[in-house]
C-alpha positions as CSV (number, residue, x, y, z in Angstrom):
1,M,-0.2,0.4,-0.1
2,R,1.1,3.3,-1.1
3,P,2.1,6.0,2.0
4,G,-0.6,8.5,0.6
5,R,-3.3,6.0,0.4
6,D,-2.0,4.3,3.8
7,A,-2.9,7.7,5.3
8,L,-5.9,8.1,3.5
9,A,-7.1,4.7,4.9
10,V,-5.9,5.4,8.5
11,G,-6.8,9.4,8.4
12,P,-10.8,9.7,9.1
13,A,-10.8,7.5,12.2
14,I,-7.8,9.1,13.5
15,A,-9.5,12.6,12.6
16,F,-12.5,11.6,14.3
17,I,-10.9,10.3,17.5
18,V,-8.8,13.4,17.8
19,L,-11.5,15.9,16.6
20,F,-13.9,14.7,18.8
21,S,-12.3,13.3,22.2
22,L,-8.4,14.3,22.5
23,V,-8.5,17.7,21.5
24,P,-12.2,18.7,23.6
25,V,-10.5,17.0,26.7
26,A,-7.1,18.7,25.7
27,L,-8.8,22.3,25.8
28,L,-11.5,21.4,28.6
29,F,-8.0,20.7,31.3
30,A,-6.6,23.7,29.9
31,T,-9.1,25.7,30.4
32,S,-10.3,24.2,33.8
33,L,-6.6,24.7,35.2
34,A,-6.5,28.1,33.8
35,D,-9.6,29.0,35.3
36,S,-8.7,27.7,39.1
37,G,-5.5,29.1,39.1
38,G,-2.9,26.6,37.9
39,L,-1.4,23.9,40.1
40,P,-2.2,25.0,43.7
41,G,-6.0,25.7,42.6
42,F,-5.9,22.1,41.0
43,Y,-4.8,20.6,44.0
44,A,-7.6,22.7,46.1
45,A,-10.4,21.9,43.9
46,V,-9.0,17.8,44.4
47,G,-8.5,18.2,47.9
48,S,-11.6,19.5,48.9
49,P,-13.9,17.1,51.1
50,L,-16.6,16.1,48.6
51,N,-14.2,15.8,45.8
52,A,-11.7,13.7,48.1
53,R,-14.6,11.2,49.1
54,S,-15.5,10.9,45.7
55,I,-11.9,9.7,44.5
56,G,-12.3,7.6,47.7
57,N,-15.3,6.0,46.7
58,S,-14.4,5.0,43.3
59,L,-11.3,3.1,44.7
60,V,-13.2,1.5,47.3
61,Q,-16.4,0.3,44.9
62,G,-13.7,-0.5,42.1
63,G,-11.2,-2.8,44.7
64,L,-14.3,-4.6,46.1
65,S,-16.4,-5.2,42.6
66,A,-12.9,-6.2,41.2
67,S,-12.1,-8.7,44.1
68,I,-15.4,-10.0,44.2
69,A,-16.1,-10.7,40.3
70,V,-12.4,-12.6,40.1
71,A,-13.5,-14.6,43.2
72,V,-16.6,-15.6,41.9
73,G,-15.7,-15.4,37.9
74,Y,-12.4,-17.4,38.1
75,P,-13.7,-20.9,38.9
76,V,-16.7,-20.1,36.6
77,G,-14.5,-19.2,33.7
78,V,-12.4,-22.2,34.2
79,F,-15.3,-24.3,34.3
80,F,-16.1,-22.5,31.0
81,G,-13.0,-22.7,29.0
82,R,-11.8,-26.4,30.3
83,Y,-14.5,-28.5,30.6
84,D,-17.3,-29.3,27.8
85,W,-20.8,-30.1,28.6
86,P,-24.4,-29.9,26.7
87,G,-25.4,-26.0,26.2
88,R,-21.7,-24.7,27.0
89,S,-21.6,-22.9,23.6
90,V,-25.1,-20.9,24.0
91,L,-24.5,-20.3,27.7
92,R,-21.2,-18.7,27.1
93,S,-22.9,-16.4,24.5
94,F,-25.3,-15.8,26.9
95,L,-22.6,-14.4,29.1
96,L,-21.8,-11.3,26.9
97,V,-25.8,-9.9,27.3
98,P,-25.1,-8.6,30.4
99,F,-22.2,-6.3,29.5
100,L,-24.6,-5.4,26.5
101,L,-27.5,-4.4,28.8
102,P,-28.0,-0.8,29.6
103,S,-26.9,0.2,32.8
104,L,-30.0,1.1,34.3
105,V,-31.7,-1.8,33.3
106,V,-29.1,-3.5,35.5
107,V,-29.6,-1.0,38.3
108,F,-33.8,-1.4,38.4
109,G,-33.2,-5.3,38.4
110,I,-31.6,-4.8,41.5
111,L,-34.0,-2.6,42.7
112,D,-37.1,-5.0,41.8
113,L,-35.2,-7.9,43.2
114,F,-34.1,-6.2,46.9
115,G,-35.5,-2.8,47.1
116,P,-38.6,-1.8,48.6
117,S,-41.4,-4.1,47.4
118,G,-38.8,-6.4,45.7
119,L,-39.4,-9.6,44.6
120,V,-36.7,-10.9,47.0
121,S,-36.7,-8.6,49.9
122,S,-40.4,-9.0,50.4
123,T,-39.6,-12.8,51.1
124,V,-36.5,-12.5,52.6
125,P,-36.4,-8.8,54.4
126,A,-32.6,-10.0,55.3
127,L,-31.3,-9.5,51.9
128,S,-33.1,-6.0,51.5
129,F,-29.5,-4.6,52.2
130,L,-28.9,-5.1,48.6
131,G,-31.4,-2.6,47.3
132,G,-29.1,0.4,48.1
133,G,-26.4,2.0,49.3
134,L,-22.7,0.3,48.9
135,P,-24.0,-3.3,48.8
136,G,-26.4,-2.3,46.0
137,I,-23.6,-0.6,44.1
138,I,-21.5,-3.7,44.4
139,A,-24.4,-6.1,43.1
140,A,-25.0,-3.9,40.2
141,N,-21.6,-4.1,39.3
142,L,-21.1,-7.5,39.7
143,V,-24.1,-8.2,37.3
144,F,-22.1,-6.4,34.8
145,N,-18.6,-7.7,35.4
146,V,-18.5,-11.4,36.6
147,P,-19.5,-12.4,32.9
148,V,-16.2,-10.3,31.7
149,V,-14.2,-11.9,34.3
150,V,-15.7,-15.4,33.4
151,L,-15.3,-14.5,29.5
152,F,-11.2,-13.4,30.1
153,T,-10.6,-16.6,32.2
154,A,-12.0,-18.8,29.7
155,T,-10.0,-17.5,27.0
156,G,-7.1,-17.9,29.2
157,S,-8.0,-21.4,29.8
158,E,-8.4,-22.4,26.2
159,S,-4.9,-20.6,25.0
160,A,-2.9,-23.2,27.2
161,S,-1.0,-25.7,25.4
162,P,-2.6,-29.2,25.3
163,E,0.5,-30.7,23.9
164,L,2.4,-29.4,26.9
165,E,-0.3,-30.5,29.5
166,E,-0.2,-34.4,28.1
167,T,3.7,-34.3,28.6
168,V,3.2,-33.4,32.1
169,A,0.9,-36.0,32.6
170,T,3.1,-38.7,30.5
171,L,6.2,-37.8,32.7
172,G,3.8,-38.3,36.0
173,G,3.0,-34.9,36.9
174,S,-0.1,-34.5,39.2
175,P,-3.0,-32.2,38.3
176,R,-1.6,-29.5,40.7
177,R,1.4,-29.6,38.7
178,A,-0.5,-29.5,35.2
179,Y,-2.4,-26.6,37.0
180,R,0.9,-24.9,38.4
181,D,3.0,-25.1,35.0
182,V,0.8,-25.3,32.1
183,W,-3.2,-24.2,32.1
184,G,-3.2,-22.3,35.4
185,P,-0.8,-19.1,34.4
186,P,-2.9,-18.4,31.7
187,T,-6.3,-18.4,33.3
188,L,-4.8,-16.1,36.0
189,V,-4.0,-13.6,33.2
190,G,-7.6,-13.9,32.0
191,A,-8.8,-13.3,35.1
192,S,-6.4,-10.5,36.1
193,V,-7.8,-9.1,32.5
194,G,-11.2,-9.2,33.5
195,G,-10.4,-7.6,37.1
196,L,-8.8,-4.6,36.1
197,L,-11.5,-4.2,33.6
198,T,-14.0,-4.2,36.2
199,F,-12.3,-2.3,38.6
200,L,-12.0,0.6,35.9
201,F,-15.5,-0.3,35.0
202,S,-16.7,0.2,38.7
203,A,-14.6,2.6,39.7
204,L,-16.1,5.3,36.8
205,S,-19.6,4.0,37.2
206,F,-22.3,6.4,37.0
207,A,-25.9,5.2,36.9
208,P,-25.6,2.6,40.2
209,P,-24.2,5.3,42.8
210,L,-26.7,8.2,41.2
211,L,-29.8,5.8,41.5
212,L,-28.8,3.1,44.4
213,C,-27.0,5.5,46.8
214,G,-27.0,9.3,46.1
215,P,-24.5,11.9,46.9
216,R,-22.6,9.9,49.5
217,C,-21.7,7.4,47.3
218,Y,-20.6,9.5,44.3
219,T,-17.8,8.2,42.3
220,A,-15.4,10.7,40.9
221,E,-17.5,10.3,37.7
222,A,-20.8,10.9,39.2
223,Q,-18.9,13.9,41.3
224,V,-18.0,15.4,38.1
225,W,-21.3,15.6,36.5
226,S,-22.4,17.1,39.8
227,L,-19.9,19.7,40.2
228,D,-20.7,20.6,36.4
229,Q,-24.4,20.2,36.3
230,N,-25.7,20.6,39.5
231,L,-23.3,23.3,41.4
232,L,-22.2,25.0,38.6
233,Q,-18.8,24.5,39.0
234,P,-17.4,23.6,35.6
235,A,-13.6,24.7,36.5
236,V,-13.8,22.3,39.5
237,A,-15.3,19.5,37.6
238,G,-12.4,19.9,34.8
239,D,-9.9,19.7,37.8
240,L,-11.5,16.6,38.8
241,A,-11.7,15.3,35.6
242,L,-8.0,15.5,35.2
243,A,-7.0,14.2,38.4
244,M,-9.3,10.8,37.5
245,V,-7.6,10.2,34.5
246,L,-4.1,10.8,35.8
247,L,-5.3,8.2,38.9
248,F,-6.5,5.1,36.1
249,L,-4.1,5.7,33.7
250,G,-2.0,3.2,35.4
251,P,-4.4,0.5,35.7
252,T,-5.5,1.1,32.2
253,I,-2.3,0.7,30.9
254,L,-1.7,-2.2,32.6
255,Y,-4.8,-3.8,31.4
256,L,-3.6,-3.2,27.7
257,L,-0.5,-5.1,28.5
258,L,-2.2,-7.8,29.9
259,V,-4.6,-8.0,26.7
260,R,-1.7,-8.2,24.7
261,R,0.1,-11.4,26.6
262,L,-3.4,-13.1,26.3
263,R,-3.7,-12.7,23.0
264,A,0.1,-13.9,22.5
265,T,-0.6,-17.2,24.0
266,P,-0.6,-20.0,21.3
267,G,-2.6,-22.6,22.5
268,Q,-6.4,-21.8,21.3
269,R,-6.0,-23.4,18.1
270,S,-5.3,-26.9,19.1
271,Y,-7.4,-26.6,22.4
272,R,-10.0,-29.1,23.3
273,A,-12.2,-29.1,26.2
274,R,-12.5,-32.0,28.5
275,P,-15.9,-33.6,29.1
276,I,-17.0,-33.4,33.1
277,G,-17.2,-37.1,33.6
278,H,-17.2,-37.9,37.4
279,R,-14.5,-35.5,38.4
280,P,-15.7,-33.8,41.6
281,V,-13.7,-30.4,41.4
282,A,-15.8,-30.2,37.8
283,L,-19.2,-30.7,39.3
284,A,-18.7,-28.1,41.8
285,L,-17.6,-25.9,39.5
286,G,-20.9,-26.4,37.3
287,V,-22.9,-26.1,40.5
288,L,-21.2,-22.4,41.2
289,S,-21.4,-21.8,37.1
290,A,-25.5,-22.6,37.5
291,L,-25.7,-20.3,40.2
292,V,-24.0,-17.4,38.3
293,L,-26.1,-18.1,35.8
294,V,-29.2,-17.8,38.0
295,A,-28.2,-14.5,39.1
296,E,-27.8,-13.1,36.0
297,F,-30.7,-14.5,34.5
298,G,-33.0,-13.5,38.0
299,V,-31.7,-9.8,37.1
300,M,-33.3,-10.0,33.6
301,A,-36.5,-11.6,34.9
302,A,-37.5,-9.3,37.5
303,V,-37.1,-6.4,35.3
304,L,-39.7,-8.3,32.6
305,V,-42.3,-9.2,35.8
306,R,-42.2,-5.6,37.2
307,T,-42.9,-4.9,33.5
308,A,-45.5,-6.7,33.1
309,V,-47.6,-6.5,36.8
310,P,-46.1,-3.1,38.4
311,V,-46.1,-2.3,41.9
312,G,-49.3,-1.2,43.3
313,S,-52.8,-1.2,42.3
314,G,-52.4,-1.1,38.5
315,G,-52.9,-4.5,36.8
316,F,-51.5,-6.4,33.7
317,G,-50.0,-4.0,31.4
318,S,-51.1,-1.1,33.2
319,A,-47.5,0.1,33.4
320,W,-46.8,0.0,29.6
321,A,-50.3,1.9,29.2
322,A,-48.7,4.6,31.8
323,L,-45.6,4.9,29.6
324,F,-47.5,5.9,26.4
325,S,-49.9,8.3,28.3
326,A,-50.1,12.1,28.2
327,R,-49.3,12.0,31.4
328,T,-45.4,10.7,31.0
329,T,-45.3,12.9,28.0
330,A,-45.8,15.9,30.0
331,Q,-43.5,14.6,32.9
332,I,-40.5,13.7,30.5
333,G,-41.0,16.8,28.0
334,V,-41.4,14.1,25.1
335,S,-43.5,11.2,24.2
336,A,-42.6,7.4,24.7
337,G,-42.8,6.9,21.1
338,G,-40.4,10.3,20.5
339,M,-38.0,8.6,23.1
340,A,-37.9,5.4,21.8
341,A,-37.4,7.1,18.3
342,N,-34.5,9.2,19.6
343,T,-33.0,6.0,20.9
344,L,-33.0,4.4,17.9
345,L,-31.9,7.7,15.8
346,F,-28.9,7.7,18.2
347,A,-27.8,4.0,18.1
348,V,-28.0,3.8,14.3
349,G,-26.3,7.0,13.9
350,A,-23.4,5.8,16.1
351,T,-23.2,2.7,14.8
352,A,-23.5,4.2,11.1
353,I,-20.2,5.9,12.3
354,A,-18.6,3.0,13.6
355,V,-19.1,0.8,10.5
356,L,-17.8,3.2,8.2
357,L,-14.8,4.0,10.1
358,G,-14.4,0.3,10.6
359,I,-14.4,-0.8,7.0
360,V,-11.9,2.3,6.4
361,L,-9.6,1.1,9.1
362,G,-9.8,-2.0,7.6
363,Y,-8.5,-1.4,4.4
364,A,-5.2,0.0,6.3
365,V,-5.3,-3.5,8.1
366,V,-5.3,-5.8,5.2
367,G,-2.3,-3.7,3.7
368,R,-0.2,-4.2,6.8
369,P,-1.7,-7.0,9.3
370,G,0.9,-6.1,11.9
371,R,-0.4,-2.5,12.5
372,A,-3.9,-4.2,13.8
373,Y,-2.9,-3.7,17.5
374,G,-1.3,-0.2,17.2
375,L,-4.8,0.6,15.7
376,G,-6.4,-0.7,18.2
377,L,-4.3,1.2,20.9
378,V,-5.4,4.5,19.2
379,L,-9.1,3.5,19.1
380,F,-8.9,2.4,23.0
381,L,-7.8,5.9,23.8
382,P,-11.0,7.0,24.6
383,L,-11.8,5.0,27.4
384,L,-9.0,6.5,29.2
385,I,-11.9,9.2,28.8
386,S,-14.6,8.5,30.7
387,P,-18.2,9.1,29.7
388,V,-18.9,12.0,31.6
389,L,-15.7,13.5,30.5
390,L,-16.0,12.8,26.9
391,A,-19.6,14.7,27.0
392,F,-18.1,17.1,29.4
393,S,-15.3,18.0,26.9
394,L,-18.0,17.8,23.6
395,A,-20.3,20.2,25.4
396,S,-17.5,22.9,26.1
397,S,-16.0,22.5,22.8
398,W,-18.5,21.5,20.0
399,R,-21.8,22.9,21.4
400,P,-21.4,26.1,20.5
401,L,-19.9,25.8,17.4
402,L,-23.1,23.5,16.4
403,G,-25.4,26.2,17.7
404,G,-26.2,25.3,20.9
405,E,-29.0,23.1,22.2
406,P,-30.9,22.6,19.2
407,N,-28.4,20.8,17.7
408,V,-27.0,18.8,20.4
409,W,-28.2,15.7,19.1
410,I,-24.8,15.7,17.0
411,L,-22.8,15.6,20.0
412,V,-24.9,12.5,21.5
413,I,-24.3,10.6,18.2
414,V,-20.6,11.1,18.0
415,S,-20.0,10.5,22.1
416,Q,-21.9,7.1,21.3
417,A,-19.9,6.4,18.6
418,I,-16.7,7.0,19.7
419,L,-17.7,4.8,23.2
420,A,-18.7,2.0,21.1
421,M,-15.7,2.1,18.4
422,P,-13.1,0.1,20.5
423,F,-15.4,-2.9,21.4
424,A,-17.1,-3.1,18.1
425,L,-14.2,-2.6,15.8
426,Q,-12.3,-5.6,17.0
427,S,-15.5,-7.4,15.2
428,L,-14.2,-7.0,12.2
429,Q,-10.5,-5.7,12.3
430,I,-9.6,-9.3,14.1
431,P,-10.7,-11.4,11.0
432,L,-9.2,-8.9,8.7
433,S,-5.8,-9.2,10.0
434,G,-5.9,-13.0,9.7
435,L,-7.1,-12.9,5.9
436,S,-5.4,-14.6,3.2
437,R,-4.0,-12.3,0.3
438,G,-4.4,-14.3,-2.7
439,P,-7.9,-13.6,-3.8
440,R,-6.7,-9.5,-3.0
441,E,-3.6,-9.9,-5.2
442,A,-5.8,-11.9,-7.9
443,A,-8.3,-9.0,-8.2
444,Q,-5.3,-6.9,-8.4
445,T,-3.9,-8.8,-11.1
446,L,-6.7,-8.4,-13.4
447,G,-6.8,-4.8,-12.9
448,A,-8.9,-3.9,-9.9
449,S,-7.4,-1.1,-7.3
450,P,-6.2,-1.6,-4.0
451,W,-9.5,-0.1,-2.8
452,Q,-11.8,-2.1,-5.4
453,A,-10.2,-5.2,-4.2
454,F,-10.7,-4.9,-0.8
455,L,-14.3,-4.0,-1.1
456,E,-14.9,-6.9,-4.0
457,T,-12.6,-9.8,-2.0
458,D,-12.1,-9.0,1.6
459,L,-15.0,-7.4,2.8
460,P,-17.2,-10.2,1.8
461,R,-15.3,-12.5,3.5
462,V,-15.5,-10.9,6.9
463,R,-19.5,-9.8,6.2
464,N,-20.3,-11.3,9.8
465,G,-17.8,-9.6,11.1
466,V,-19.0,-6.5,9.8
467,A,-22.6,-6.9,10.9
468,T,-21.2,-7.8,14.4
469,A,-19.2,-4.9,14.7
470,G,-22.9,-3.2,14.0
471,L,-24.6,-4.9,16.3
472,F,-22.4,-4.2,19.0
473,A,-22.1,-0.7,18.5
474,F,-26.0,-0.6,18.5
475,A,-26.5,-2.5,21.5
476,L,-24.0,-0.4,23.3
477,G,-25.9,2.5,21.6
478,L,-29.1,1.7,22.9
479,G,-28.1,1.4,26.4
480,E,-25.8,4.2,26.7
481,F,-26.7,6.4,29.5
482,T,-24.2,8.6,31.1
483,A,-22.8,10.9,28.1
484,T,-26.4,11.0,26.9
485,Y,-27.4,12.0,30.1
486,F,-25.0,14.9,30.4
487,L,-25.7,16.2,26.7
488,V,-29.4,15.7,25.9
489,T,-32.2,18.4,26.2
490,P,-36.0,16.9,27.2
491,R,-36.7,17.3,23.4
492,Y,-34.1,14.5,22.8
493,A,-34.7,12.4,25.8
494,T,-33.7,8.6,25.2
495,L,-35.2,5.9,27.0
496,T,-32.2,5.6,29.3
497,V,-32.9,9.5,30.4
498,A,-36.4,8.8,31.0
499,L,-35.3,6.1,33.2
500,A,-33.2,8.2,35.4
501,R,-35.7,11.2,35.7
502,L,-39.2,9.0,36.0
503,P,-38.5,8.0,39.9
504,D,-38.1,11.4,40.5
505,V,-41.5,12.1,39.7
506,R,-42.5,9.1,41.2
507,G,-43.0,7.2,37.7
508,Y,-41.6,4.1,39.0
509,A,-44.1,1.5,37.0
510,V,-43.6,3.8,34.4
511,A,-39.8,3.2,34.5
512,D,-39.9,-0.1,34.9
513,A,-42.0,-0.1,31.8
514,A,-39.1,1.5,30.0
515,A,-36.8,-0.7,31.7
516,G,-38.5,-3.9,30.1
517,L,-38.6,-2.2,26.8
518,L,-34.8,-1.7,26.6
519,L,-34.5,-5.2,28.1
520,L,-36.3,-6.5,25.1
521,L,-34.7,-4.4,22.6
522,S,-31.4,-5.6,23.7
523,L,-32.5,-8.9,24.2
524,A,-33.4,-8.7,20.2
525,V,-29.6,-7.6,19.8
526,F,-28.4,-10.4,21.4
527,A,-30.6,-12.8,19.6
528,A,-29.3,-11.7,16.2
529,L,-25.9,-12.1,17.4
530,A,-26.2,-15.7,18.8
531,F,-28.2,-17.1,16.5
532,G,-26.5,-15.4,13.6
533,G,-23.2,-17.5,14.4
534,R,-21.4,-14.2,15.1
535,R,-18.9,-13.6,18.0
536,V,-17.8,-10.6,19.8
537,E,-14.8,-10.4,21.3
538,L,-14.4,-7.8,24.4
């Protein structure tokens, strides 16, 4: 590939990330430091009692969530990765569903199970402590992140060399020796990757502390939102956001290094899962795995139950009727149909951007497969920028240029696309980087340009990857809450924004209906992924 064409292929995606992510954030930090008086003002802002508490909350919530997620997810990941049993592939695909769920759906699932009048807490009042405060936040974080640890641990297990394990057994090595020397280390790497990702997601969580506890449990992410939106202190919010980025830079770099190590392990192609048989350890792991799956299913089932039969005097379907009523329209400022249309519009727009940039980047990847990892790092940079910080910086830099509030919908689409790209594009770039060059070179020999050869020979061979990238981006757009909540006006309210606002006007049943609608949409996307035979990689 010629240098000019190479730059043309990589340029749009890099320009998109730089213009709508890196530059706005840099300008926000510079402005905040200048407005607060430089480093002395920065230290004073970060060290204030409320802001310092939010940083402590982030570390506590992230640390506890990661520790428990690894403790539970590691043995389950070993069971999914090491043993073969009926339904394994289907249930393994299901584990991705919680990751794709809107954060507010999970929060409402926790409330529907353990909150006031919860399905479980009404029967076992002693468990009502899980319906709020720090325990409720940890429970919500675990629903999202235990499956992440399971999947990464299973990937680590599958990367172990079966030949080396057979050699250890042939030489008389014990199962403990095989674990220590062969398959244990890669599973620990996988669990560490999942644990670090859990820590980052939980330390920067927004919806669980916002709805399950309130200001005393705000993470740094939630406190940045509160400082700008409620307390009207944008300079202090910018200083705290900078401290947040610096604080979590180390764990993010460590995560990237461990992911690279996990992908570099050689055994996946030849790995063969073993039957459970009558192994007591495998049976125990199976019981624990079943409990985890029941818990994950339970959260979703609770949302569907409350959607159909809400708390109170309303009967079956009354929540859905209320959702589409004129009263709800007056409370939110837009009808339920309008909220659903906004949700779909933003998700479709973000998906189109992510897929189009992915196809253009794919052209660069097939030209030089070795660059796929480097491009992945560039696309991962926005994850260093939390959703609140991304929305904050876009609002500061781009909203005035776009004409203010009437065109804020553009920024919502841009923010959702940026947040989805690092995950969705892997589904396209990974298969592209492994394509053989023969068909492409044959097309070029017959007179096709490099771009035509890519579109006509390479892209059709990874059409499942294109579809998966699109579905994954669409699912993340459907459920995106944090950046959207920061940016939208009532006219552009989405279903997730309505979920956050309805409890404030005592619209609990209507909120349950909206949560159920979002859950059904997310499950439909998952079905398209799973039954289409497609695989998404984190």
